[in-house]
N, C-alpha and C positions, 0 to 999 in steps of 0.2 A: 215627497210625492211629486211626480213629474207634472208640469203644467200642460194642460191640453191646449195646444196652440190653436186648434180649430175653433175653440170657444172664445178666443181672445179678440178684442176689438183691434182695429188697424190704426197704426200711427205712421204718418209720413213726416220724417225729419228732413227739412230742406236746409242745406248748409251752403251759405253764399260764399262768394270769393273775397279776395283781398280788396279792402276799401270799398266794399259793397254794403248792402243792407237788406232787411226783409222787404224793402220797397222796390227791389230790383224787378225788372220786367218778368223774368222767368219765374221768380218766386210768386209774383202776383198771378201769373197765368195758372200755375199749379193750384194755388189757393182758391182761385175763382172756379176752376174746373171741379175741384172736389166739393166746394160749396154747392155748386149747381147739380152735379151729376152723382157725387158720392159723399153726401153729407155725413155718412157713417164713419168716414175717415177723419181722424183728428190730425190736423196739420200744424206742425210747430216749425216756425222759421225764426230762430233766435237772432238777435243782433249780436254777431260774433265779436268777442273781445279782439282788440288790435294785436295782442301778443300771443304767440302760439301756445305757450304753457297755460295761459288763462283760458284760451279758446278750448284747449283739450279738456281742461277741468270742467268747463261749462258743459261740454258735450257729454262727458261722463256723468255729470249730475243729472242731466235730462234723461239719459238712458236708465240710470239707477232708479229714478223717480217713476218711470213708466214701464219698464220691461216685464214686470210681473203681470201687468194688466193688459198690455198691448203687444201685438205683433208689429215690430218696428222694421221699417225699410227706409232707405236713404235716397236723396238726390243731392249730389254734390257738384257745384259749379266752380270751375277753375281751382282755386286753393281749397274750396270745399270738396272737390274731387279727391284731392290728396288726403284730406281728413277722413273722407269716406272709406278709403283704403285702410287707414289705420283702425277705424271703428269696425270694419268688416273683419280685420285680422283678430280683433279682441272678442267680437261677439257673433260673427258670422252673418251679419245683416246683408240682405241683398241691396244693391245700389245701382242707380243710373248716374253716370258721371258725364258731365257736359263740358267739353273743351277743358279737361282736367289738367291741373299742374302736376307734372311728373317729378320734377326736381326743383321745387320752389326755393329751396335753400341756395340754389345757384342763381335763379332768376332775380330774387329779391336783394341780392348783393347790389344791384343797380339802384335800389330804392332806399338805401341806408340814409339816415338823416331825418329831417322833419317831414312828416306826412300829414295830409288832411283828408279825412273821409268826405267825399263830395256829397254824400247823402245826409250824413249826420252833422258835418261841420267839425267833428272832433279832430283836434290836433294832437299829435304824439310824435315821439322820436323812435325810429326804427334803428336798433343797434345790433352790433355783432352777436351779442348774447341771444338775441331773438332768432337769428339765423341758426345758431347752435340748437336752440329749442326746436326749431323745425326739423333739423337733422335727427333729433332723438325720436321723432314721430315716424321716421321713414320705415317702411316695410320692405325688406330686401326682395322678397318674391311673393307675389300673390298666390296664395295656396289654393283658392277655389275660383278660377277665372270665370266660371259659369254663373257666379253670383253677380256679375257685372254686365251692364249694357253701356258701351261707350258710344256717346253721341258726339261726333267730332266734325268740325268744318275746316277744310284745308286752307281757307282764307284767313284763319286765325292770325291776327297781326301781333299778338303777344307771345304765343307759344308755338313751337314747331309741332304741327299735328302728328308728324311721324313718330315722335317720342311716345305719344299716347298709344298709337297703333301697336308699337312694339311692347310697351308696358302691359297692355291689356290683351296680349296674344291669348287666344283660347276663349275670350269673352265674346258675347254678342257685340257686333260692331256695326254702326251706321256712320260711314265716313262720306261726307258730302263735299263736292267741289265748291269753291268760292266761299261765301259766307264771311263771318268774322268772329271775334272772340265772344261777342254777345250771343252767338248762335241765332242767326237770322231765321225768322219764321218758326220759332219754337212752338207756336200755337198748334202745329200739326201733331204734336207728340203726347200730350197729357194722358189720353186714354190708353195708348199703347204702353206708356211707362207704368201706369197703375197696374195694367195687366201683367207686365213683366215682373213687377215687384210682388205680385200675388197678394195685393191688398184688397 
């Protein structure tokens, strides 16, 4: 029997970026907005595993746990944006992607070796096999660009904003001058994001 999505509760899955955490500013902004204005939305911001294969398994586990009872939508920041494309490809979830990584398997070549997450203090070794794991999660072409809202700032010092503009062609796009990789003044957007995600 088909699930009636209109009767499902809403779940917002926030996927943070590389060496970040649920304590990141944008994650907190979204959690606080929902707590204050939309307490009916369940917000999950997992501490993502350091390694892509484990992170992917983690996300699948969360989805399997909740998708029967919840209408799920995504926010993905940086590397979380890349993972959001992968989840959208598998399940069709709508997603807002913020300064998303388009080809992280190229970017993270420069980060091979010992890493430390500044939020958690966790130390780990990023190796070639982890870059290969990232490649396996790549989606060649986004099948439903209208599922996405790209929030991008041109002043991103980590990623070339133009890559995301091309990658998310056909999606809703908000491309702002200046800013940085953290996405300055993100506080302007929570209500619009929730509306776009139809939660």
